[in-house]
N, C-alpha and C positions, 0 to 999 in steps of 0.2 A: 932722161925725161920719162921713159916708160916706168921706171921704178918709182919715181915721184908720183906719177898718176896712180899707180897701183896702191901705193901707200895711203892715198887720199880717198880711194874708192871704198864705199861701204860694203861692196861685195868682195873686195880683196883680190880682184883680178881685172884685166882689161875686158871690155865688152866684146863679145864675139858675134859673128854673123847670125848664129842661132838665136841669140838674145833679141836682135832686131827683127828677125823673122817671126818670133813669137808675138811681138807687139803688132807687127803688120797683120798677122793672122787674126789677132783679136780685133783690130780696127776694121777688118774686112768682114767680121762676123756680126750677127744680129745682137750680140752682147754689148756692142759699143754704140747702141742706138742713141744714148744720151750724150755722146761726145760729138761736138760739132764745132769746127773752126778753132780747135785748140792746137797749140804747139806742144809736142810731147818730146822731152829730152830722154834719150836712152844713153845715159852716161855713167851708170853704175853708182850714182850718188855724188858725183863730182862736177857740179856745174862750174863752168869757167875753164875746165881743163880741155874739153873738146871744143874746137872751133868749127863752125859751119861755114 
């Protein structure tokens, strides 16, 4: 399953904790002032592979 997911990802690898941390850091910063009430998928470009 992991190999299939990696093959479908546009980044060519599984998402790592650091990738998620970068998004959280951005959302907690003033740079994200225009983002409000959105769902942000951190899946490496493979919607549907990662289930929440």
